[in-house]
Each structure stands twice: as structure tokens, then as C-alpha cells.
ZALOPA-406209 format. One record per residue: x, y, z of N, C-alpha, C in turn. Coordinates in steps of 0.02 Angstrom, whole numbers, plus 50000, padded with zeros to 5 digits. Example, Ala and Ser with C-alpha at 12.3 -4.5 7.8 and 13.67 -1.06 7.14 Angstrom:
% residues 2
506604971650390506154977550390506604983550390;506424988850354506844994750357506455000250394;
This chain:
% residues 117
500345042550063500535037950072501045033550030;500935034049967501425031049918501955034149902;502025040149924502695042049920503445038949968;502895040850018503205039350091503475030150079;502955027950067503085019550038503765018649992;503625022349940504205023749874504895024249910;504955030649963505565033349990505745027950021;505475025850065505535021250136506135018050119;506255012550077506945008950064507465013950032;507315018550004507815021749979508205027150030;507655029350086507905030950131508315027350195;508065020350178508505015850235509165014250194;509345015150123509775011750122510375018250103;510205025550088510685029750099510855032950177;510435029950223510445029550300511085025650309;511105019450279511485013350310512335016250271;512025017950202512595019250165513105026050187;512585031550225513005036050259513255033950303;512955030950350513545029650405513895024850411;513985021050362514595015550352515105018650298;514905023650258515325027750245515855032750287;515395035450322515765038150386516125036150420;515875027550458516175025150484517025021350463;516815020350395517455018950350517965023950348;517785029750345518445035550337518595038050389;518145036550478518515037150514519115030450548;519085024750524519165017150526519915016650487;519785019650441520285019650386520485022250328;520185030850336520415036150302520105033250238;520075041650196519755042150120519765036750060;520395034050080520665030150021520135021549995;519515021650033519195016250034518705017849986;518465012749963517925013449922517255016049944;516865020649941516175022549955515495018649932;515065015349982514525015649950514135019949931;513845019849876513585024449832512865024849861;512495031849848512065034449881511525034449835;510835030949842510365028549783509985035649779;509685038049720509295044249703508605041949708;508055045849720507455043449729506875046149674;506715041149654506145042149578505435041949602;505225047649601504455044749606503955043049558;503685036249563503175033649520502365037149533;501975037549513501545039549517501035032549496;500715028549573500345025149544499555023549542;499325031249558498665031349541498455034149631;497685034849621497285035449684496825029949691;496675029149757496195025449782495895030249828;495075029949827494855033349882494085029749907;494045029849991493535025849990492825030649988;492035027649985491855032649986491145029050042;491295024750063491045024250115490995015550129;490645014250165490895006050172490944999850117;490515000350062490574996150026490765002249952;490935005649944490935009549905491635013249896;492085014249831492485016949822492845017549751;493525022149739493365023349658494255023749648;494415020749607495165018949584495255023249528;495855025249522496155029049451496785026849457;497015025449393497865023149369497755024749307;498475026649307498845027049224498765034449204;498645038149236498635044749211497995045449196;497255042749227496585040649211496515036549169;496875034249135496595026649090496215023349123;496385019149164496165013649211495725017649260;494965016849278494615021149331494095014749352;493765017749398493325010649426493025013749481;492325013749484491915015449530491595008749582;491125011049624490575007949654490875001649701;490414995649709490744988449732491454987149728;491414987049645491954982549653492544985149640;492644992249655493124997049658493504995449729;492954994649783492914994549855493344988049861;493024982049823493454975649824494284976849797;494204980349741494894978149730495434982949753;495114989449808495314992949838495854986549911;495444985149933495584981249972496074977549971;496144971349888496494965749888497134972349873;497054976049863497804981549839498094981049903;497714984049950498124984950024498244979150041;497944974350045498294966650071498804963950048;498874966049956499434964449937500074968749951;499864975449977500504979750006500734979350075;500414975150112500644972850194501244968150187;501664970650222502404969650247502304962550260;501614958750268501854950150294501104947750262;501234940450242500674939050241499944939050269;500064936350336499904935450384499384943650392;499764948850405499324954450387498764957250314;499064954450265498904953950237498194949650208;498444942250238497614940450243497034941750307;497364945250349496904949550410496594954950382;496784956850324496344963750299495954962350249;496034956750218495504955150173494944951450191;495114946250251494574943950287494194947050317;494524951450368494184955250429493654960050371;493754962050308493394966150248492974961550240;492994956750210492554952150201491964949850232;492264946650289491634946250364491264951950371;491684957150372491204964650384490774963150318;490884964250267490584965050217490004960550202;490024952850224489624948850212489114949650274;489284952150333488564952850393488314958650377;488524963350335488224968850331487494967050278;487794964450215487354962550175486814956850204;486954951950235486664947550282486094951250323;486344955450376485844959950386485254963750375;485414966850302485204970450242484744967750218;484834961050228484324954650185483854952550235;484054952350294483714947450350483924940650332;484554938150305484834931850313484524928650242;483984931050188483794929250125483964929850072;484484935950071484834937150017484444943349954;483924943649996483284948449954483354955150007;483404959149968483604967050013482864966950051;482764971150117482484972950139482244980950138;481454983550122481464987850075480954992550151;
């Protein structure tokens, strides 16, 4: 998915440039300045993987940074929220995950904060 997210703005620009250049060529001939196409360069941002409802693993910077467990699960959800197209969608992503996590914790402890055995 990270490749597609990085490619999307380049593809959109290059599509616009190609269509605009084609239209200019048809209307005005070859003498006009062309809009340049952008090259694509992939940047590896690392990996994030869910391992369950409250468990995840994150690896980035070529393995220099790794995190696992519940803290990785929370960080993973926050990273996804920041990458959402709108602030509203990001807030929904964070709040939905937080609400489900609180409900699970509450049901597993009977609302007392002490886990049932």
C-alpha cells in the first residue's frame, strides 16, 4: 500500500501533464512549452503489521527502529490516522480503535481494572 500511496500524486500529475500537453499540441502546434513529467522514486517507510486486536509490530529505518506489542498497536493506529485524507477520517480511526480497546479492557477486568483469571 505504501508504494501506491507514494505513486498516486506522481501518477495524477503525469496524467494531467500528458493530457494538457496533448491538448496544447492539437490546439497550438509543437512550438509551445511542455509540462514536464515527474519521475517516481520509492522511499521505503518500513513495515507495520497487526498481530491481533491489541498487538502489532513496527519496523522502520532498515530495521534500526522496531517496536512490538500493545504500544506498537497504538502507534500503528496513530500512524494510519495521520495518513487519512481528512482530519475527520483520522479522528474516526483513532477514536474507533480507542473505544474498542477500552471496551475490551473493561470486559476482561469486569470494570474493576483487575483482569479476570
